[in-house]
TIKOL-853658 format. One record per residue (C-alpha): residue number from 1; x, y, z. Coordinates in nm, 3 decimals, always signed. Layout:
<dotors>
{n=NUM, u=X, v=Y, w=Z}
...
</dotors>
This chain:
<dotors>
{n=1, u=+0.369, v=+2.802, w=+3.653}
{n=2, u=+0.115, v=+2.576, w=+3.477}
{n=3, u=+0.364, v=+2.514, w=+3.194}
{n=4, u=+0.568, v=+2.285, w=+3.420}
{n=5, u=+0.281, v=+2.082, w=+3.569}
{n=6, u=+0.328, v=+1.714, w=+3.484}
{n=7, u=+0.024, v=+1.490, w=+3.421}
{n=8, u=+0.123, v=+1.129, w=+3.352}
{n=9, u=+0.447, v=+1.240, w=+3.189}
{n=10, u=+0.293, v=+1.521, w=+2.982}
{n=11, u=+0.310, v=+1.890, w=+3.062}
{n=12, u=+0.010, v=+2.118, w=+3.016}
{n=13, u=+0.198, v=+2.263, w=+2.719}
{n=14, u=+0.234, v=+1.916, w=+2.565}
{n=15, u=-0.136, v=+1.847, w=+2.616}
{n=16, u=-0.230, v=+2.174, w=+2.450}
{n=17, u=+0.002, v=+2.115, w=+2.154}
{n=18, u=-0.138, v=+1.765, w=+2.100}
{n=19, u=-0.502, v=+1.868, w=+2.136}
{n=20, u=-0.724, v=+1.851, w=+1.825}
{n=21, u=-0.787, v=+2.185, w=+1.652}
{n=22, u=-1.076, v=+2.388, w=+1.787}
{n=23, u=-1.288, v=+2.474, w=+1.601}
{n=24, u=-1.258, v=+2.153, w=+1.399}
{n=25, u=-1.100, v=+2.176, w=+1.055}
{n=26, u=-1.347, v=+2.160, w=+0.769}
{n=27, u=-1.215, v=+1.874, w=+0.554}
{n=28, u=-1.293, v=+1.733, w=+0.210}
{n=29, u=-1.156, v=+1.382, w=+0.157}
{n=30, u=-1.053, v=+1.217, w=-0.171}
{n=31, u=-0.956, v=+0.849, w=-0.184}
{n=32, u=-1.060, v=+0.511, w=-0.318}
{n=33, u=-0.907, v=+0.180, w=-0.189}
{n=34, u=-0.866, v=+0.023, w=+0.155}
{n=35, u=-0.547, v=+0.220, w=+0.219}
{n=36, u=-0.743, v=+0.545, w=+0.189}
{n=37, u=-1.035, v=+0.413, w=+0.394}
{n=38, u=-0.807, v=+0.388, w=+0.699}
{n=39, u=-0.735, v=+0.761, w=+0.682}
{n=40, u=-1.101, v=+0.847, w=+0.625}
{n=41, u=-1.206, v=+0.637, w=+0.925}
{n=42, u=-0.951, v=+0.816, w=+1.142}
{n=43, u=-1.083, v=+1.155, w=+1.027}
{n=44, u=-1.444, v=+1.058, w=+1.093}
{n=45, u=-1.363, v=+0.949, w=+1.448}
{n=46, u=-1.135, v=+1.246, w=+1.526}
{n=47, u=-1.289, v=+1.552, w=+1.695}
{n=48, u=-1.041, v=+1.779, w=+1.518}
{n=49, u=-1.206, v=+1.739, w=+1.177}
{n=50, u=-1.549, v=+1.779, w=+1.025}
{n=51, u=-1.564, v=+1.574, w=+0.705}
{n=52, u=-1.794, v=+1.771, w=+0.474}
{n=53, u=-1.781, v=+1.551, w=+0.165}
{n=54, u=-1.604, v=+1.245, w=+0.026}
{n=55, u=-1.482, v=+1.208, w=-0.332}
{n=56, u=-1.396, v=+0.865, w=-0.473}
{n=57, u=-1.352, v=+0.699, w=-0.812}
{n=58, u=-1.668, v=+0.600, w=-1.002}
{n=59, u=-1.796, v=+0.248, w=-0.935}
{n=60, u=-1.642, v=+0.005, w=-1.180}
{n=61, u=-1.737, v=-0.344, w=-1.298}
{n=62, u=-1.577, v=-0.615, w=-1.088}
{n=63, u=-1.575, v=-0.996, w=-1.078}
{n=64, u=-1.718, v=-1.252, w=-1.317}
{n=65, u=-2.059, v=-1.086, w=-1.323}
{n=66, u=-1.901, v=-0.748, w=-1.399}
{n=67, u=-2.129, v=-0.583, w=-1.145}
{n=68, u=-2.040, v=-0.229, w=-1.044}
{n=69, u=-1.911, v=-0.226, w=-0.689}
{n=70, u=-1.850, v=+0.074, w=-0.463}
{n=71, u=-1.499, v=+0.145, w=-0.342}
{n=72, u=-1.402, v=+0.083, w=+0.023}
{n=73, u=-1.399, v=+0.461, w=+0.074}
{n=74, u=-1.750, v=+0.498, w=-0.067}
{n=75, u=-1.886, v=+0.218, w=+0.150}
{n=76, u=-1.734, v=+0.371, w=+0.463}
{n=77, u=-1.861, v=+0.720, w=+0.379}
{n=78, u=-2.216, v=+0.598, w=+0.319}
{n=79, u=-2.211, v=+0.400, w=+0.645}
{n=80, u=-2.146, v=+0.728, w=+0.824}
{n=81, u=-2.401, v=+0.931, w=+0.631}
{n=82, u=-2.146, v=+1.141, w=+0.443}
{n=83, u=-2.210, v=+1.294, w=+0.103}
{n=84, u=-2.025, v=+1.106, w=-0.172}
{n=85, u=-1.930, v=+1.252, w=-0.508}
{n=86, u=-1.778, v=+1.053, w=-0.794}
{n=87, u=-1.678, v=+1.276, w=-1.086}
{n=88, u=-1.494, v=+1.106, w=-1.369}
{n=89, u=-1.242, v=+1.390, w=-1.354}
{n=90, u=-1.244, v=+1.764, w=-1.287}
{n=91, u=-1.246, v=+1.884, w=-1.647}
{n=92, u=-1.602, v=+2.011, w=-1.601}
{n=93, u=-1.595, v=+2.358, w=-1.440}
{n=94, u=-1.920, v=+2.273, w=-1.260}
{n=95, u=-1.742, v=+1.999, w=-1.061}
{n=96, u=-1.471, v=+2.242, w=-0.951}
{n=97, u=-1.731, v=+2.504, w=-0.859}
{n=98, u=-1.923, v=+2.248, w=-0.651}
{n=99, u=-1.601, v=+2.162, w=-0.467}
{n=100, u=-1.522, v=+2.527, w=-0.395}
{n=101, u=-1.875, v=+2.584, w=-0.268}
{n=102, u=-1.800, v=+2.353, w=+0.025}
{n=103, u=-1.593, v=+2.636, w=+0.176}
{n=104, u=-1.342, v=+2.404, w=+0.344}
{n=105, u=-1.004, v=+2.433, w=+0.515}
{n=106, u=-0.809, v=+2.124, w=+0.407}
{n=107, u=-0.823, v=+1.884, w=+0.117}
{n=108, u=-0.699, v=+1.538, w=+0.225}
{n=109, u=-0.603, v=+1.299, w=-0.056}
{n=110, u=-0.501, v=+0.935, w=-0.012}
{n=111, u=-0.472, v=+0.694, w=-0.307}
{n=112, u=-0.747, v=+0.871, w=-0.499}
{n=113, u=-0.632, v=+0.744, w=-0.839}
{n=114, u=-0.675, v=+1.072, w=-1.025}
{n=115, u=-0.433, v=+1.351, w=-1.117}
{n=116, u=-0.582, v=+1.668, w=-0.973}
{n=117, u=-0.570, v=+1.999, w=-1.164}
{n=118, u=-0.448, v=+2.322, w=-1.005}
{n=119, u=-0.806, v=+2.447, w=-0.975}
{n=120, u=-0.877, v=+2.163, w=-0.729}
{n=121, u=-0.551, v=+2.207, w=-0.540}
{n=122, u=-0.633, v=+2.577, w=-0.495}
{n=123, u=-0.981, v=+2.507, w=-0.353}
{n=124, u=-0.902, v=+2.461, w=+0.020}
{n=125, u=-0.845, v=+2.772, w=+0.233}
{n=126, u=-0.538, v=+2.624, w=+0.405}
{n=127, u=-0.380, v=+2.357, w=+0.182}
{n=128, u=-0.419, v=+2.023, w=+0.003}
{n=129, u=-0.232, v=+1.738, w=+0.174}
{n=130, u=-0.154, v=+1.387, w=+0.055}
{n=131, u=-0.093, v=+1.064, w=+0.248}
{n=132, u=+0.177, v=+0.876, w=+0.053}
{n=133, u=+0.313, v=+0.529, w=+0.136}
{n=134, u=+0.686, v=+0.591, w=+0.099}
{n=135, u=+0.963, v=+0.813, w=+0.229}
{n=136, u=+0.960, v=+1.068, w=-0.051}
{n=137, u=+1.137, v=+1.148, w=-0.275}
{n=138, u=+1.193, v=+0.771, w=-0.300}
{n=139, u=+0.912, v=+0.589, w=-0.479}
{n=140, u=+0.689, v=+0.857, w=-0.622}
{n=141, u=+0.394, v=+0.709, w=-0.808}
{n=142, u=+0.125, v=+0.443, w=-0.799}
{n=143, u=+0.292, v=+0.137, w=-0.643}
{n=144, u=+0.538, v=+0.251, w=-0.375}
{n=145, u=+0.471, v=-0.043, w=-0.140}
{n=146, u=+0.541, v=-0.309, w=-0.401}
{n=147, u=+0.840, v=-0.131, w=-0.554}
{n=148, u=+1.024, v=-0.082, w=-0.225}
{n=149, u=+0.999, v=-0.455, w=-0.148}
{n=150, u=+1.094, v=-0.551, w=-0.502}
{n=151, u=+1.406, v=-0.333, w=-0.477}
{n=152, u=+1.511, v=-0.494, w=-0.149}
{n=153, u=+1.470, v=-0.175, w=+0.057}
{n=154, u=+1.511, v=-0.219, w=+0.432}
{n=155, u=+1.309, v=+0.090, w=+0.530}
{n=156, u=+0.995, v=+0.259, w=+0.403}
{n=157, u=+0.736, v=+0.482, w=+0.567}
{n=158, u=+0.471, v=+0.748, w=+0.530}
{n=159, u=+0.501, v=+1.099, w=+0.393}
{n=160, u=+0.242, v=+1.368, w=+0.452}
{n=161, u=+0.300, v=+1.608, w=+0.166}
{n=162, u=+0.161, v=+1.941, w=+0.050}
{n=163, u=+0.023, v=+1.871, w=-0.294}
{n=164, u=+0.128, v=+2.047, w=-0.611}
{n=165, u=+0.083, v=+1.973, w=-0.981}
{n=166, u=+0.384, v=+1.741, w=-1.011}
{n=167, u=+0.352, v=+1.368, w=-0.937}
{n=168, u=+0.414, v=+1.335, w=-0.560}
{n=169, u=+0.662, v=+1.621, w=-0.587}
{n=170, u=+0.530, v=+1.866, w=-0.327}
{n=171, u=+0.702, v=+1.979, w=-0.006}
{n=172, u=+0.731, v=+1.724, w=+0.275}
{n=173, u=+0.529, v=+1.821, w=+0.582}
{n=174, u=+0.586, v=+1.516, w=+0.801}
{n=175, u=+0.746, v=+1.173, w=+0.769}
{n=176, u=+0.747, v=+0.849, w=+0.968}
{n=177, u=+0.974, v=+0.553, w=+0.897}
{n=178, u=+0.902, v=+0.180, w=+0.917}
{n=179, u=+1.149, v=-0.109, w=+0.897}
{n=180, u=+1.070, v=-0.372, w=+0.635}
{n=181, u=+1.104, v=-0.719, w=+0.787}
{n=182, u=+1.254, v=-1.007, w=+0.590}
{n=183, u=+0.916, v=-1.180, w=+0.557}
{n=184, u=+0.701, v=-0.873, w=+0.499}
{n=185, u=+0.509, v=-0.883, w=+0.173}
{n=186, u=+0.301, v=-0.620, w=-0.005}
{n=187, u=-0.011, v=-0.720, w=+0.189}
{n=188, u=+0.138, v=-0.698, w=+0.538}
{n=189, u=+0.326, v=-0.378, w=+0.458}
{n=190, u=+0.012, v=-0.222, w=+0.310}
{n=191, u=-0.182, v=-0.282, w=+0.631}
{n=192, u=+0.094, v=-0.141, w=+0.854}
{n=193, u=+0.141, v=+0.166, w=+0.637}
{n=194, u=-0.233, v=+0.230, w=+0.614}
{n=195, u=-0.252, v=+0.247, w=+0.994}
{n=196, u=+0.063, v=+0.457, w=+1.014}
{n=197, u=-0.067, v=+0.690, w=+0.743}
{n=198, u=-0.393, v=+0.754, w=+0.929}
{n=199, u=-0.204, v=+0.832, w=+1.250}
{n=200, u=+0.048, v=+1.055, w=+1.074}
{n=201, u=-0.235, v=+1.242, w=+0.900}
{n=202, u=-0.400, v=+1.332, w=+1.231}
{n=203, u=-0.063, v=+1.438, w=+1.371}
{n=204, u=-0.009, v=+1.667, w=+1.070}
{n=205, u=-0.357, v=+1.818, w=+1.091}
{n=206, u=-0.306, v=+1.881, w=+1.464}
{n=207, u=+0.018, v=+2.065, w=+1.389}
{n=208, u=-0.115, v=+2.260, w=+1.088}
{n=209, u=-0.311, v=+2.535, w=+1.271}
{n=210, u=-0.025, v=+2.569, w=+1.520}
{n=211, u=+0.233, v=+2.637, w=+1.248}
{n=212, u=+0.433, v=+2.332, w=+1.362}
{n=213, u=+0.473, v=+2.155, w=+1.027}
{n=214, u=+0.797, v=+2.160, w=+0.833}
{n=215, u=+0.790, v=+2.236, w=+0.462}
{n=216, u=+1.089, v=+2.059, w=+0.314}
{n=217, u=+1.150, v=+2.064, w=-0.059}
{n=218, u=+1.221, v=+1.721, w=-0.206}
{n=219, u=+1.571, v=+1.646, w=-0.332}
{n=220, u=+1.521, v=+1.582, w=-0.704}
{n=221, u=+1.854, v=+1.398, w=-0.722}
{n=222, u=+1.711, v=+1.124, w=-0.496}
{n=223, u=+1.384, v=+1.066, w=-0.683}
{n=224, u=+1.280, v=+0.713, w=-0.780}
{n=225, u=+0.953, v=+0.621, w=-0.950}
{n=226, u=+0.706, v=+0.348, w=-0.851}
{n=227, u=+0.533, v=+0.253, w=-1.175}
{n=228, u=+0.187, v=+0.098, w=-1.163}
{n=229, u=+0.184, v=-0.280, w=-1.139}
{n=230, u=+0.065, v=-0.499, w=-1.423}
{n=231, u=-0.057, v=-0.858, w=-1.393}
{n=232, u=+0.220, v=-0.973, w=-1.626}
{n=233, u=+0.484, v=-0.862, w=-1.376}
{n=234, u=+0.392, v=-1.152, w=-1.150}
{n=235, u=+0.576, v=-1.397, w=-1.378}
{n=236, u=+0.872, v=-1.556, w=-1.197}
{n=237, u=+1.209, v=-1.589, w=-1.371}
{n=238, u=+1.381, v=-1.873, w=-1.185}
{n=239, u=+1.710, v=-1.789, w=-1.359}
{n=240, u=+1.754, v=-1.505, w=-1.110}
{n=241, u=+1.928, v=-1.540, w=-0.773}
{n=242, u=+1.715, v=-1.644, w=-0.476}
{n=243, u=+1.734, v=-1.313, w=-0.288}
{n=244, u=+1.607, v=-1.115, w=-0.586}
{n=245, u=+1.333, v=-1.375, w=-0.640}
{n=246, u=+1.227, v=-1.358, w=-0.276}
{n=247, u=+1.191, v=-0.980, w=-0.305}
{n=248, u=+0.994, v=-1.016, w=-0.628}
{n=249, u=+0.757, v=-1.279, w=-0.489}
{n=250, u=+0.695, v=-1.075, w=-0.171}
{n=251, u=+0.625, v=-0.764, w=-0.378}
{n=252, u=+0.370, v=-0.944, w=-0.596}
{n=253, u=+0.171, v=-1.092, w=-0.305}
{n=254, u=-0.126, v=-1.077, w=-0.280}
{n=255, u=-0.173, v=-0.901, w=-0.619}
{n=256, u=-0.105, v=-0.980, w=-0.896}
{n=257, u=+0.048, v=-1.292, w=-0.743}
{n=258, u=+0.383, v=-1.449, w=-0.830}
{n=259, u=+0.337, v=-1.732, w=-1.080}
{n=260, u=+0.518, v=-1.960, w=-1.324}
{n=261, u=+0.432, v=-2.235, w=-1.571}
{n=262, u=+0.543, v=-2.577, w=-1.451}
{n=263, u=+0.582, v=-2.861, w=-1.700}
{n=264, u=+0.423, v=-3.159, w=-1.527}
{n=265, u=+0.497, v=-3.384, w=-1.821}
{n=266, u=+0.602, v=-3.327, w=-2.182}
{n=267, u=+0.343, v=-3.095, w=-2.334}
{n=268, u=+0.147, v=-3.065, w=-2.010}
{n=269, u=+0.192, v=-2.727, w=-1.840}
{n=270, u=+0.029, v=-2.609, w=-1.518}
{n=271, u=+0.037, v=-2.251, w=-1.396}
{n=272, u=+0.130, v=-2.227, w=-1.027}
{n=273, u=+0.093, v=-1.917, w=-0.810}
{n=274, u=+0.316, v=-1.927, w=-0.505}
{n=275, u=+0.305, v=-1.736, w=-0.178}
{n=276, u=+0.623, v=-1.587, w=-0.028}
{n=277, u=+0.852, v=-1.854, w=+0.114}
{n=278, u=+1.211, v=-1.864, w=+0.234}
{n=279, u=+1.561, v=-1.897, w=+0.091}
{n=280, u=+1.717, v=-2.237, w=+0.149}
{n=281, u=+2.055, v=-2.395, w=+0.089}
{n=282, u=+2.255, v=-2.415, w=-0.232}
{n=283, u=+2.078, v=-2.559, w=-0.535}
{n=284, u=+2.222, v=-2.893, w=-0.651}
{n=285, u=+2.472, v=-2.867, w=-0.934}
{n=286, u=+2.332, v=-2.930, w=-1.279}
{n=287, u=+1.967, v=-2.877, w=-1.182}
{n=288, u=+1.784, v=-2.633, w=-1.411}
{n=289, u=+1.636, v=-2.326, w=-1.237}
{n=290, u=+1.262, v=-2.370, w=-1.189}
{n=291, u=+1.286, v=-2.742, w=-1.124}
{n=292, u=+1.062, v=-2.860, w=-0.840}
{n=293, u=+1.277, v=-3.094, w=-0.633}
{n=294, u=+1.011, v=-3.213, w=-0.390}
{n=295, u=+0.957, v=-3.159, w=-0.018}
{n=296, u=+1.215, v=-3.058, w=+0.240}
{n=297, u=+1.147, v=-3.069, w=+0.615}
{n=298, u=+1.189, v=-2.738, w=+0.797}
{n=299, u=+1.116, v=-2.609, w=+1.147}
{n=300, u=+0.795, v=-2.461, w=+1.001}
{n=301, u=+0.684, v=-2.787, w=+0.843}
{n=302, u=+0.746, v=-2.936, w=+0.496}
{n=303, u=+0.824, v=-2.696, w=+0.216}
{n=304, u=+0.844, v=-2.740, w=-0.158}
{n=305, u=+1.202, v=-2.687, w=-0.283}
{n=306, u=+1.244, v=-2.510, w=-0.616}
{n=307, u=+1.584, v=-2.445, w=-0.776}
{n=308, u=+1.693, v=-2.089, w=-0.855}
{n=309, u=+2.016, v=-1.964, w=-1.012}
{n=310, u=+2.205, v=-2.013, w=-0.686}
{n=311, u=+1.992, v=-2.141, w=-0.396}
{n=312, u=+1.674, v=-2.331, w=-0.323}
{n=313, u=+1.350, v=-2.143, w=-0.274}
{n=314, u=+1.128, v=-2.307, w=-0.011}
{n=315, u=+0.755, v=-2.264, w=-0.067}
{n=316, u=+0.494, v=-2.339, w=+0.199}
{n=317, u=+0.172, v=-2.256, w=+0.007}
{n=318, u=+0.082, v=-2.242, w=-0.359}
{n=319, u=-0.221, v=-2.247, w=-0.586}
{n=320, u=-0.249, v=-2.453, w=-0.905}
{n=321, u=-0.461, v=-2.274, w=-1.165}
{n=322, u=-0.829, v=-2.346, w=-1.113}
{n=323, u=-0.770, v=-2.502, w=-0.770}
{n=324, u=-0.778, v=-2.386, w=-0.410}
{n=325, u=-0.457, v=-2.288, w=-0.227}
{n=326, u=-0.273, v=-2.586, w=-0.078}
{n=327, u=+0.031, v=-2.649, w=+0.136}
{n=328, u=+0.353, v=-2.808, w=+0.017}
{n=329, u=+0.265, v=-3.154, w=+0.149}
{n=330, u=-0.071, v=-3.162, w=-0.029}
{n=331, u=+0.088, v=-3.047, w=-0.355}
{n=332, u=+0.365, v=-3.303, w=-0.333}
{n=333, u=+0.115, v=-3.579, w=-0.266}
{n=334, u=-0.125, v=-3.479, w=-0.541}
{n=335, u=+0.113, v=-3.369, w=-0.816}
{n=336, u=+0.450, v=-3.530, w=-0.738}
{n=337, u=+0.303, v=-3.857, w=-0.605}
{n=338, u=+0.525, v=-3.815, w=-0.300}
{n=339, u=+0.286, v=-3.859, w=-0.010}
{n=340, u=+0.433, v=-3.879, w=+0.339}
{n=341, u=+0.293, v=-4.062, w=+0.640}
</dotors>
């Protein structure tokens, strides 16, 4: 009789199925950047998990002073009084033994930055799970967010996967999809997927003790690989068509940034990094791709028009090397001597 009782649209059965595990799952977390920190924060605040220990990459030199800085995951863990471990890898048997000694249920991995050996994957009593920012088997690897935008994909998402030795090749436990908007870039998509990943993780861990997770083998015929980004990939080739360029520029923002070398005058070259803009009308006949044609008025304010292989690319903000970011009007006034007003 209680099964049919409705409380604000949820039955007692629904409430029980969505309740956090009791007793709480004993969890070890492995992750490094901001994306992973979102999942760790969700675990810390969730009554269904007890985070026993946090593993993250060793502190590395950063910035002009080359000072060693802790990762976002390490900072969050220390703020909450959690034990932090930072092994270089797990080739030392003592590191694996110390992990096993935690006597834990689930290993949660999100953007850890280290290939884990089988001895680590076998350590949890239930299973190792991974939070991955794509709809596997599409975009296995290190840069799924950037590669999906670069390829012009219209949809991406989150996969919660059971880990195995292969690169992002384990069975799919849960997936959630997200539409990629025309003006999304790697930064905005990262933030949305980080939030979605944290939520999907808690959903999966709620379902795990109840036996309500699927285990779907990935279709190897549909695999694509998301290679790690390099700074050199930010270079813009204006000889490409505007749509492909728009995807490339969005994928490279905010890191490594989309840039090109503009010849201000014969022998005088200035590197410009541009933020994602918009595709405009047809480029004038006979104008070389990469030519800065000056300002154009738009409903969003003046934009800098740059010729591509077929259309104009309209840029709102850009950064000359060694300078602060500036809008199109300021650039045109300072560098093109075309001040308005």
